[in-house]
C-alpha positions as CSV (number, residue, x, y, z in Angstrom):
1,M,0.0,0.0,0.0
2,S,1.2,3.5,-0.8
3,Q,2.1,5.8,2.1
4,P,-0.2,8.8,2.7
5,E,1.3,12.0,1.5
6,P,2.4,14.5,4.2
7,P,0.1,17.4,4.7
8,T,1.1,20.4,2.6
9,T,-0.7,23.1,4.6
10,A,2.1,23.6,7.0
11,R,4.8,24.2,4.4
12,L,5.4,26.3,1.4
13,E,4.0,25.0,-1.9
14,P,6.8,23.4,-3.9
15,A,5.8,25.2,-7.1
16,L,6.2,28.5,-5.4
17,I,9.7,27.5,-4.2
18,V,10.6,26.8,-7.8
19,I,9.4,30.2,-8.8
20,A,11.3,31.8,-5.9
21,A,14.4,30.0,-7.1
22,G,13.9,31.6,-10.5
23,V,13.6,35.0,-8.9
24,C,16.8,34.3,-6.9
25,A,18.7,33.4,-10.1
26,A,17.4,36.5,-11.9
27,L,18.6,38.7,-9.1
28,H,22.1,38.0,-10.3
29,I,21.1,39.4,-13.7
30,G,19.8,42.6,-12.0
31,K,22.5,43.0,-9.4
32,L,24.9,45.0,-11.6
33,P,22.9,48.1,-12.5
34,P,22.8,49.6,-8.9
35,A,26.5,48.8,-8.6
36,I,27.9,50.4,-11.8
37,T,28.8,53.7,-10.2
38,T,30.5,52.0,-7.2
39,L,32.4,49.6,-9.4
40,G,33.6,52.5,-11.5
41,D,35.1,54.1,-8.3
42,A,36.5,50.8,-6.9
43,L,37.8,49.1,-10.0
44,G,38.0,51.8,-12.6
45,L,35.1,50.3,-14.6
46,T,34.5,52.2,-17.8
47,L,31.1,52.7,-19.4
48,V,31.7,50.3,-22.2
49,Q,33.1,47.7,-19.7
50,A,29.9,48.2,-17.7
51,G,27.9,47.4,-20.8
52,F,29.7,44.1,-21.3
53,L,29.3,43.2,-17.6
54,L,25.6,43.8,-18.1
55,S,25.5,41.5,-21.0
56,L,28.2,38.8,-20.3
57,V,25.8,37.0,-17.9
58,Q,23.8,36.2,-21.1
59,A,26.7,34.7,-22.9
60,A,25.7,31.2,-21.9
61,G,22.1,31.6,-23.2
62,M,23.4,33.3,-26.3
63,T,25.5,30.3,-27.3
64,L,24.2,27.3,-25.5
65,G,20.4,27.7,-25.0
66,L,19.6,24.6,-27.0
67,A,22.3,22.5,-25.5
68,F,21.5,23.5,-21.9
69,G,17.9,22.4,-22.4
70,A,19.3,18.9,-23.1
71,V,21.7,19.1,-20.1
72,A,18.8,20.0,-17.8
73,D,16.8,17.1,-19.1
74,G,19.8,14.8,-18.5
75,L,20.4,16.0,-15.0
76,G,16.7,16.0,-14.1
77,L,14.7,19.2,-13.6
78,R,15.0,19.5,-9.8
79,R,18.7,18.5,-9.8
80,S,19.5,21.0,-12.6
81,M,18.0,23.8,-10.6
82,I,20.0,22.9,-7.5
83,V,23.3,22.6,-9.5
84,G,22.6,26.0,-11.1
85,L,21.9,27.7,-7.8
86,C,25.1,26.3,-6.4
87,L,27.0,27.5,-9.4
88,L,25.5,31.0,-9.0
89,A,26.5,31.0,-5.3
90,A,30.1,30.0,-6.1
91,A,30.5,32.5,-8.9
92,S,29.0,35.4,-7.0
93,G,31.1,34.6,-3.9
94,L,34.3,34.6,-6.0
95,G,33.2,37.7,-7.8
96,G,32.9,39.5,-4.5
97,A,36.6,38.8,-4.0
98,A,37.6,39.9,-7.5
99,T,40.3,42.6,-7.6
100,G,40.0,43.6,-11.3
101,V,37.4,43.9,-14.1
102,P,38.6,40.9,-16.2
103,A,38.1,38.4,-13.4
104,L,34.6,39.9,-12.7
105,M,33.7,39.5,-16.4
106,V,34.7,35.8,-16.4
107,L,32.7,35.1,-13.4
108,R,29.7,37.0,-14.8
109,A,29.9,34.5,-17.7
110,V,29.9,31.6,-15.3
111,E,26.8,33.1,-13.5
112,G,25.2,32.9,-16.9
113,F,25.6,29.2,-17.0
114,G,24.1,28.8,-13.5
115,F,21.2,31.0,-14.5
116,L,20.4,28.8,-17.5
117,L,20.5,25.7,-15.3
118,V,18.0,27.2,-13.0
119,V,15.4,28.9,-15.4
120,L,15.3,26.4,-18.3
121,P,13.9,23.5,-16.3
122,A,11.7,25.6,-14.0
123,P,8.5,25.8,-16.1
124,G,8.5,22.0,-16.7
125,L,9.0,21.4,-13.0
126,V,6.1,23.8,-12.1
127,R,3.9,21.9,-14.5
128,Q,4.7,18.7,-12.7
129,L,4.1,20.0,-9.2
130,V,0.6,21.6,-9.6
131,A,-2.9,20.2,-10.5
132,P,-3.8,20.6,-14.2
133,Q,-6.4,23.3,-13.6
134,R,-3.7,25.5,-12.0
135,V,-0.9,25.1,-14.5
136,N,-1.7,28.2,-16.6
137,A,-2.0,30.5,-13.5
138,M,1.3,29.3,-12.1
139,L,3.1,29.5,-15.4
140,G,1.7,33.1,-15.7
141,L,3.2,33.8,-12.3
142,W,6.5,32.3,-13.4
143,G,6.4,34.6,-16.5
144,A,6.9,37.6,-14.3
145,Y,10.0,36.3,-12.5
146,M,12.5,38.4,-14.5
147,P,11.0,41.9,-14.2
148,F,10.2,41.2,-10.6
149,A,13.7,40.2,-9.8
150,T,15.1,43.2,-11.7
151,A,12.8,45.6,-9.8
152,L,13.8,44.0,-6.5
153,A,17.5,44.2,-7.2
154,L,17.2,47.9,-8.2
155,L,15.2,48.7,-5.1
156,T,17.2,46.9,-2.5
157,G,20.7,47.1,-4.1
158,P,21.6,50.7,-3.4
159,G,20.9,50.4,0.3
160,W,22.8,47.2,0.6
161,I,25.8,48.6,-1.3
162,Q,25.8,51.7,0.8
163,A,25.9,49.7,4.0
164,L,28.1,46.7,3.0
165,G,29.8,47.8,-0.3
166,W,29.5,46.1,-3.7
167,R,31.4,43.1,-2.4
168,G,28.9,42.6,0.4
169,W,26.1,42.8,-2.3
170,W,27.8,40.0,-4.3
171,W,28.4,37.9,-1.3
172,G,24.9,38.4,0.1
173,L,23.3,37.2,-3.2
174,G,25.7,34.3,-3.3
175,G,24.6,33.3,0.1
176,L,20.9,33.7,-0.8
177,S,21.4,31.4,-3.8
178,L,23.1,28.7,-1.6
179,A,20.2,29.0,0.9
180,M,17.7,28.7,-1.9
181,A,19.4,25.6,-3.2
182,W,19.0,24.0,0.2
183,V,15.4,25.0,0.5
184,L,14.6,23.7,-2.9
185,A,16.3,20.4,-2.1
186,R,14.3,20.0,1.1
187,T,10.8,21.1,-0.1
188,V,10.6,20.0,-3.8
189,P,10.1,16.3,-4.2
190,A,12.7,14.4,-6.2
191,K,9.9,12.7,-8.0
192,T,6.3,13.6,-8.7
193,S,3.9,11.9,-6.5
194,A,1.5,9.2,-7.8
195,R,-1.3,11.8,-7.4
196,S,0.6,14.3,-9.5
197,A,1.4,11.7,-12.1
198,A,-2.2,10.6,-12.3
199,S,-3.3,14.3,-12.7
200,A,-0.8,14.8,-15.4
201,S,-1.9,11.6,-17.2
202,A,-5.5,12.7,-16.9
203,S,-4.6,16.1,-18.3
204,A,-2.7,14.6,-21.1
205,S,-5.7,12.3,-22.0
206,A,-8.1,15.3,-21.9
207,S,-5.8,17.3,-24.1
208,A,-5.4,14.4,-26.6
209,S,-9.2,14.0,-26.8
210,A,-9.7,17.7,-27.3
211,A,-7.0,18.4,-29.9
212,P,-6.8,17.2,-33.4
213,A,-4.5,14.3,-34.1
214,V,-0.9,15.3,-34.9
215,P,1.9,13.1,-36.3
216,A,3.9,11.2,-33.8
217,V,7.5,12.5,-33.7
218,A,8.9,10.9,-30.6
219,A,11.4,8.9,-32.5
220,T,12.9,12.0,-34.2
221,G,16.4,12.6,-33.0
222,W,17.8,15.8,-31.6
223,A,19.7,16.6,-34.8
224,A,16.6,16.2,-36.9
225,R,14.6,18.5,-34.6
226,L,17.3,21.1,-34.8
227,R,17.4,20.9,-38.5
228,Q,13.6,21.1,-38.7
229,T,13.5,24.2,-36.5
230,L,16.3,26.0,-38.2
231,T,14.9,25.5,-41.7
232,A,11.4,26.8,-40.8
233,P,10.7,30.6,-41.1
234,G,8.6,30.9,-38.0
235,P,11.2,30.2,-35.3
236,W,13.7,32.6,-37.0
237,L,11.1,35.4,-37.2
238,V,10.1,35.1,-33.5
239,A,13.7,34.7,-32.3
240,V,15.2,37.7,-34.1
241,T,12.2,39.8,-33.1
242,F,12.8,38.8,-29.5
243,A,16.4,39.9,-29.8
244,L,15.4,43.3,-31.1
245,Y,13.1,43.7,-28.0
246,S,15.5,42.4,-25.4
247,S,18.5,44.4,-26.6
248,Q,16.8,47.8,-26.1
249,W,14.9,47.0,-23.0
250,L,18.0,45.8,-21.0
251,A,20.0,48.6,-22.3
252,V,17.6,51.3,-21.1
253,I,16.7,49.7,-17.8
254,G,20.2,48.6,-17.1
255,F,21.7,52.1,-17.5
256,L,18.9,54.0,-15.8
257,P,20.7,54.2,-12.4
258,A,23.8,55.6,-14.1
259,I,21.8,58.0,-16.2
260,Y,19.9,59.4,-13.1
261,T,23.0,59.5,-11.0
262,Q,24.7,61.7,-13.7
263,A,21.7,63.9,-13.7
264,G,22.0,64.5,-10.0
265,V,19.2,62.4,-8.8
266,S,19.7,61.0,-5.2
267,G,20.6,57.4,-4.7
268,A,17.3,56.5,-3.0
269,A,15.2,58.2,-5.6
270,T,17.2,56.6,-8.4
271,A,16.6,53.1,-6.9
272,V,12.8,53.7,-6.6
273,L,12.4,55.2,-10.1
274,T,14.4,52.5,-11.8
275,A,12.6,49.7,-9.9
276,L,9.2,51.1,-10.9
277,A,10.4,51.2,-14.5
278,A,11.4,47.6,-14.4
279,A,8.2,46.5,-12.5
280,A,6.1,48.3,-15.2
281,N,7.2,45.5,-17.6
282,M,5.3,43.0,-15.5
283,A,2.0,44.8,-16.3
284,G,2.7,44.4,-20.0
285,N,3.5,40.8,-19.8
286,I,0.4,40.0,-17.8
287,G,-1.8,42.2,-20.0
288,S,-0.7,40.6,-23.2
289,G,-1.9,37.2,-22.0
290,R,-5.3,38.5,-21.3
291,L,-5.6,40.4,-24.5
292,L,-4.5,37.3,-26.6
293,Q,-7.1,35.3,-24.7
294,R,-9.7,37.9,-25.7
295,G,-8.8,37.5,-29.4
296,V,-6.5,40.5,-30.0
297,P,-4.2,39.5,-32.9
298,A,-0.6,38.9,-31.9
299,P,0.9,41.1,-34.6
300,R,-1.2,44.0,-33.4
301,L,0.2,43.7,-29.9
302,L,3.8,43.5,-31.3
303,A,3.1,46.6,-33.4
304,V,1.7,48.6,-30.4
305,G,4.7,47.5,-28.3
306,F,7.4,48.4,-30.8
307,T,5.8,51.7,-31.8
308,T,5.4,52.8,-28.2
309,M,9.0,51.9,-27.4
310,A,10.3,53.9,-30.3
311,L,8.2,57.0,-29.5
312,A,8.9,56.7,-25.7
313,A,12.7,56.5,-26.3
314,V,12.5,59.8,-28.4
315,A,10.5,61.5,-25.6
316,G,12.8,60.1,-22.9
317,F,16.2,60.8,-24.3
318,A,16.2,63.2,-27.3
319,G,17.8,66.5,-26.7
320,G,19.4,65.6,-23.4
321,A,18.3,66.6,-19.9
322,D,18.7,70.3,-20.6
323,A,17.0,70.6,-23.9
324,G,14.3,68.0,-23.9
325,L,11.0,67.5,-22.1
326,P,10.5,68.1,-18.4
327,G,11.9,65.4,-16.1
328,W,8.5,64.0,-15.1
329,L,7.4,63.6,-18.7
330,R,10.8,61.9,-19.5
331,Y,10.2,59.5,-16.7
332,A,6.6,58.9,-17.9
333,A,8.1,58.0,-21.2
334,V,10.4,55.5,-19.6
335,L,7.5,53.8,-17.9
336,A,5.7,53.6,-21.2
337,F,8.8,52.2,-22.8
338,S,9.0,49.4,-20.3
339,G,5.3,48.9,-19.6
340,V,3.8,48.9,-23.1
341,G,6.9,47.2,-24.4
342,G,6.1,44.4,-22.0
343,L,3.4,43.3,-24.5
344,I,6.1,42.0,-26.7
345,P,7.9,39.1,-24.9
346,A,4.8,37.2,-23.7
347,T,3.3,37.6,-27.2
348,L,6.4,36.2,-28.8
349,I,6.5,33.2,-26.5
350,T,2.9,32.4,-27.6
351,L,4.0,32.8,-31.2
352,A,7.0,30.5,-30.6
353,L,4.5,27.7,-29.7
354,R,2.3,28.5,-32.6
355,L,5.0,28.8,-35.2
356,A,7.0,25.8,-34.1
357,P,7.5,23.5,-37.1
358,G,6.1,20.4,-35.3
359,P,4.9,19.2,-31.9
360,G,8.3,17.5,-31.4
361,A,10.1,20.8,-31.9
362,L,8.5,22.9,-29.3
363,S,11.3,23.0,-26.8
364,T,13.9,23.3,-29.6
365,T,12.0,26.4,-30.9
366,V,11.8,27.9,-27.4
367,G,15.5,27.2,-26.9
368,W,16.3,29.0,-30.2
369,V,14.2,32.0,-29.1
370,Q,16.1,32.0,-25.7
371,Q,19.4,32.1,-27.5
372,W,18.4,35.1,-29.6
373,S,16.9,36.9,-26.6
374,A,20.3,36.4,-24.8
375,L,22.1,37.6,-27.9
376,G,20.0,40.8,-27.8
377,Q,20.8,41.3,-24.2
378,F,24.5,40.7,-24.9
379,A,24.7,43.2,-27.7
380,G,22.2,45.9,-26.6
381,P,23.9,47.5,-23.6
382,P,27.4,47.8,-25.1
383,G,25.9,49.2,-28.3
384,V,23.9,51.9,-26.4
385,A,27.0,52.6,-24.2
386,W,29.1,53.1,-27.3
387,V,26.6,55.6,-28.7
388,A,26.6,57.4,-25.4
389,S,30.4,57.5,-25.2
390,R,30.6,58.9,-28.8
391,A,27.9,61.4,-28.2
392,G,29.1,62.5,-24.8
393,G,25.8,61.8,-23.2
394,W,22.6,59.8,-23.5
395,Q,20.7,62.1,-26.0
396,W,21.2,59.8,-29.0
397,T,20.0,56.7,-27.1
398,W,16.7,56.9,-29.0
399,V,18.5,56.3,-32.4
400,A,19.9,53.0,-31.2
401,T,16.7,51.8,-29.6
402,G,14.5,53.3,-32.4
403,S,16.4,51.3,-35.0
404,C,15.6,48.1,-33.1
405,S,12.0,49.1,-32.9
406,L,11.8,49.8,-36.7
407,A,13.4,46.5,-37.5
408,G,10.9,44.8,-35.1
409,L,8.0,46.4,-36.9
410,L,9.3,45.1,-40.2
411,L,9.5,41.6,-38.8
412,T,6.1,42.0,-37.3
413,L,4.8,42.5,-40.8
414,A,6.5,39.2,-41.9
415,I,5.0,37.4,-38.9
416,A,1.5,38.7,-39.8
417,H,2.1,37.5,-43.4
418,L,3.2,34.1,-42.2
419,L,0.1,33.8,-40.0
420,R,-2.2,34.7,-42.8
421,R,-0.6,32.0,-45.0
422,R,-1.1,29.5,-42.3
423,A,-4.7,30.5,-41.8
424,H,-5.4,29.9,-45.5
425,G,-3.6,26.5,-45.5
426,G,-0.4,27.7,-47.1
427,P,3.0,25.9,-46.9
428,D,4.9,25.6,-43.6
429,A,1.6,24.7,-41.9
430,G,3.5,23.6,-38.7
431,I,1.2,23.2,-35.7
432,G,-1.5,25.4,-34.2
433,L,-1.5,26.9,-30.8
434,A,-4.2,24.7,-29.6
435,Q,-2.2,21.6,-30.5
436,A,0.8,23.1,-28.8
């Protein structure tokens, strides 16, 4: 006879622990912006070097997003997250002892590997841990982990750095990651329970009966799935569009603390203003899901997002602090840039599922999108920093970000054309969202 399961009311829900672990990992992405000024004073960090430090943590995702998905599957979802958190703890601890910028850059790249090992398996693990009727809600909560962590780091980082220095900030987050690895190991079961497995089986059966039959592709090898993905237009369009979004969003939000500090804004006010700008992105992510559910076309949401980001960047940066709009209007433009721009990522994730070339290539397509998202985050901050260095200020930032938005709008037209072809039974039929 099976043993009764322990009561869960007295402990935290395992799925929430998984989401918290993702937030913990993402704090390492967001820990640099509040420390840029301090690192400049302590280690002689230049503006362009700061741009690379902002983006180096994405080097792993930029090059190995597909491969790390396979690694996570091999390790097991729970074990992969524990290993990733421990790797983040070690790299952050060593980074806090770094005496030069090169060592800090290498360790930021190592943090990128740990970050991938945590966040790639997390959605699948959440899906295993909750009842079928709660999966969408919990995955929606998971979707806000990055902007929430960014806002949290921007809000708490300045006070921590002022009290304990940047090294204390690095060591503190390293310790937090180690503690989270211990909590996850203690609270998340190594295997799904019989009840969870039964629920998952029932959910799969219900989905199979509701969706049209699709070809079985379980025997398709990894190389074949990769080839299938890379020869289809849909994954490329979604992935490159995601890069155009992520490059400008991280560049603007990542440099806001430095921009406001140079403008004479106090440290406390800078932290709050930047955190609110990052948190605004959560509203766009959540809102896009609801709008898509109500039938708003995905290309329309992408067009609104990119157009708003372009116009908001002009309003927020053109002319410089002395010749442009009043400060409060500039900040409102930054909020619009992040908030309305937040319509883009969740919409693109939905399109990644819809435009995958087959049901056996879903994870490969999402991995490809992740790689391009990381590429955008890698290239965007140094590019904007280079423009600012050449211009002697941030007044031409809108040219760099606006170029990305214009290219995003052109790709949105291509996505809309591909969706129309699919709707009329054209080539590259792929699979539908309902089947995904």
